[in-house]
C-alpha positions as CSV (number, residue, x, y, z in Angstrom):
1,X,-15.8,-37.7,6.2
2,X,-16.2,-34.1,5.3
3,X,-13.7,-33.6,2.4
4,X,-13.8,-29.8,2.8
5,X,-13.0,-30.1,6.5
6,X,-10.1,-32.4,5.6
7,X,-8.5,-30.0,3.2
8,X,-9.2,-27.0,5.4
9,X,-7.5,-28.8,8.3
10,X,-4.5,-29.8,6.2
11,X,-4.2,-26.2,4.8
12,X,-4.4,-24.8,8.3
13,X,-1.5,-26.9,9.5
14,X,0.5,-26.2,6.4
15,X,0.0,-22.4,6.7
16,X,1.0,-22.5,10.4
17,X,4.2,-24.5,9.6
18,X,4.9,-22.1,6.7
19,X,8.1,-23.7,5.1
20,X,9.1,-20.3,3.7
21,X,9.1,-18.7,7.1
22,X,10.8,-21.7,8.6
23,X,13.6,-21.4,5.9
24,X,14.3,-18.0,7.2
25,X,14.2,-19.2,10.8
26,X,16.7,-22.0,9.9
27,X,18.9,-20.0,7.6
28,X,22.0,-20.4,9.8
29,X,21.4,-24.1,10.2
30,X,21.1,-24.5,6.4
31,X,24.4,-22.6,6.0
32,X,26.3,-24.7,8.6
33,X,25.1,-28.2,7.8
34,X,25.6,-30.3,4.7
35,X,22.5,-31.6,2.8
36,X,22.5,-35.1,4.3
37,X,22.9,-33.9,7.9
38,X,20.3,-31.2,7.4
39,X,17.8,-33.7,6.0
40,X,18.4,-36.1,9.0
41,X,18.0,-33.2,11.5
42,X,14.8,-31.8,9.9
43,X,13.3,-35.3,9.5
44,X,13.7,-36.0,13.2
45,X,12.3,-32.6,14.1
46,X,9.2,-33.3,12.0
47,X,8.8,-36.8,13.5
48,X,8.9,-35.3,17.0
49,X,6.3,-32.7,15.9
50,X,4.1,-35.4,14.3
51,X,4.0,-37.5,17.4
52,X,3.0,-34.5,19.5
53,X,0.3,-33.4,17.1
54,X,-1.1,-36.9,16.7
55,X,-1.5,-37.1,20.5
56,X,-3.3,-33.8,20.8
57,X,-5.5,-34.6,17.8
58,X,-6.5,-37.8,19.5
59,X,-6.8,-36.5,23.1
60,X,-8.5,-33.2,22.1
61,X,-10.2,-31.2,24.7
62,X,-10.2,-34.1,27.2
63,X,-6.5,-33.6,27.8
64,X,-7.1,-30.0,28.9
65,X,-10.4,-30.6,30.8
66,X,-9.6,-33.9,32.5
67,X,-5.8,-33.9,32.9
68,X,-4.7,-30.2,33.2
69,X,-8.2,-29.2,34.4
70,X,-8.4,-26.0,32.3
71,X,-10.7,-25.0,29.6
72,X,-9.5,-25.5,26.0
73,X,-10.7,-22.0,25.2
74,X,-8.0,-20.6,27.5
75,X,-5.3,-22.6,25.7
76,X,-6.7,-21.6,22.3
77,X,-6.6,-17.9,23.3
78,X,-3.1,-18.3,24.7
79,X,-1.9,-20.0,21.5
80,X,-3.3,-17.3,19.4
81,X,-1.6,-14.7,21.5
82,X,1.8,-16.5,21.2
83,X,1.5,-16.7,17.4
84,X,0.3,-13.1,17.2
85,X,3.4,-11.9,19.2
86,X,5.7,-14.0,17.0
87,X,4.1,-12.6,13.8
88,X,4.3,-9.0,15.0
89,X,7.9,-9.3,16.2
90,X,8.9,-10.9,12.9
91,X,7.3,-8.1,10.9
92,X,9.1,-5.5,13.1
93,X,12.5,-7.2,13.8
94,X,12.8,-9.7,10.9
95,X,14.6,-13.1,10.9
96,X,16.9,-12.2,13.8
97,X,14.0,-12.6,16.2
98,X,13.3,-16.1,15.0
99,X,16.9,-17.2,15.5
100,X,16.6,-16.1,19.2
101,X,13.6,-18.5,19.7
102,X,15.6,-21.6,18.9
103,X,18.0,-21.3,21.9
104,X,20.6,-23.9,22.7
105,X,21.3,-26.2,19.7
106,X,22.9,-29.0,21.8
107,X,20.1,-31.3,20.6
108,X,19.4,-29.6,17.3
109,X,16.2,-31.6,16.3
110,X,14.5,-30.9,19.6
111,X,15.7,-27.2,19.4
112,X,14.1,-26.9,16.0
113,X,10.9,-28.6,17.0
114,X,10.5,-26.4,20.1
115,X,9.1,-23.8,20.3
116,X,8.4,-22.9,16.7
117,X,7.1,-26.2,15.4
118,X,5.5,-27.5,18.6
119,X,3.9,-24.4,20.2
120,X,0.6,-23.3,21.6
121,X,-0.6,-22.2,18.2
122,X,0.1,-25.5,16.4
123,X,-1.0,-27.6,19.3
124,X,-4.3,-25.7,19.4
125,X,-4.6,-26.2,15.6
126,X,-4.1,-30.0,16.0
127,X,-6.8,-30.2,18.6
128,X,-9.1,-28.3,16.3
129,X,-8.3,-30.7,13.5
130,X,-9.1,-33.6,15.9
131,X,-12.5,-32.0,16.7
132,X,-13.4,-31.5,13.0
133,X,-12.4,-35.0,11.7
134,X,-12.4,-38.6,12.8
135,X,-9.1,-39.3,14.5
136,X,-7.7,-41.4,11.6
137,X,-8.4,-38.7,9.0
138,X,-7.1,-36.0,11.5
139,X,-3.8,-37.9,11.7
140,X,-3.7,-38.2,7.9
141,X,-4.3,-34.4,7.4
142,X,-1.6,-33.6,9.9
143,X,0.8,-36.1,8.3
144,X,0.3,-34.8,4.8
145,X,0.8,-31.2,5.9
146,X,4.0,-32.2,7.7
147,X,5.4,-34.2,4.8
148,X,4.7,-31.3,2.4
149,X,6.3,-28.8,4.8
150,X,9.3,-31.0,5.2
151,X,9.8,-31.6,1.5
152,X,9.5,-27.9,0.7
153,X,12.0,-27.0,3.4
154,X,14.5,-29.6,2.0
155,X,13.9,-28.1,-1.5
156,X,14.7,-24.7,-0.1
157,X,18.0,-26.1,1.3
158,X,19.0,-27.4,-2.1
159,X,18.1,-24.1,-3.7
160,X,20.1,-22.3,-1.0
161,X,23.1,-24.6,-1.8
162,X,22.8,-23.8,-5.5
163,X,22.6,-20.1,-5.3
164,X,24.6,-19.2,-2.1
165,X,27.9,-18.9,-3.9
166,X,26.4,-16.7,-6.6
167,X,23.8,-14.5,-5.0
168,X,23.2,-15.4,-1.4
169,X,22.3,-11.9,-0.3
170,X,19.6,-11.7,-3.0
171,X,18.1,-15.0,-1.8
172,X,18.2,-13.8,1.8
173,X,16.4,-10.6,0.9
174,X,13.8,-12.6,-1.0
175,X,13.2,-15.0,1.9
176,X,13.0,-12.1,4.3
177,X,10.3,-10.4,2.2
178,X,8.4,-13.7,1.8
179,X,8.7,-14.3,5.6
180,X,7.3,-10.9,6.4
181,X,4.4,-11.4,4.1
182,X,3.8,-14.8,5.6
183,X,3.9,-13.3,9.1
184,X,0.8,-11.2,8.1
185,X,-1.1,-14.4,7.4
186,X,0.0,-16.0,10.6
187,X,-1.0,-12.9,12.5
188,X,-4.4,-13.1,10.9
189,X,-4.8,-16.8,11.8
190,X,-3.7,-15.9,15.4
191,X,-6.4,-13.3,15.8
192,X,-8.9,-15.9,14.4
193,X,-7.8,-18.4,17.0
194,X,-8.3,-15.9,19.8
195,X,-11.8,-15.1,18.5
196,X,-12.6,-18.9,18.4
197,X,-11.4,-19.2,22.0
198,X,-13.6,-16.3,23.0
199,X,-16.5,-18.0,21.2
200,X,-15.9,-21.2,23.1
201,X,-15.6,-19.3,26.4
202,X,-18.7,-17.1,25.9
203,X,-20.9,-18.6,23.1
204,X,-23.4,-16.2,21.5
205,X,-26.2,-18.7,21.8
């Protein structure tokens, strides 16, 4: 196994999940749920995401070529465009835009998982991880990145509980600033995904 490819894949998934940006996206959920309920909801959302990413890391391009009968390059470009739009809209409109993406919260875990956690960008990334690594190590890289993201998000929840009565507005402004900075990174990754899709579509050699 290529150790560098493993850590690069894990870092890619971790950056795309971006617990700090997700904490802004889930700010109202953090405020309305107690810690135990929040942990249960978030854990289920991450399990749903893990199952989806494990499937796409295993199926890879075959799912798109043989089942959907489209080129993976098309999905990679589309995923990059979706993440690019999300990043740009977050930079312009802030956390309010992310709250609109979650939609109906009747089934909260599923609403959290879709579309922000399981979207074209993260699905494309999981396929790329599966192409870089043997399937077992691809699953491990995805699992580690999801566990780290989940633990960091839970840590932010406890931090929110600790400071919300003292200085909630300051915390919100801090998370907003971190979120906007993180959106720049996500936008850069999105452009790179588009370029990779173009390379797969029209290779130079």
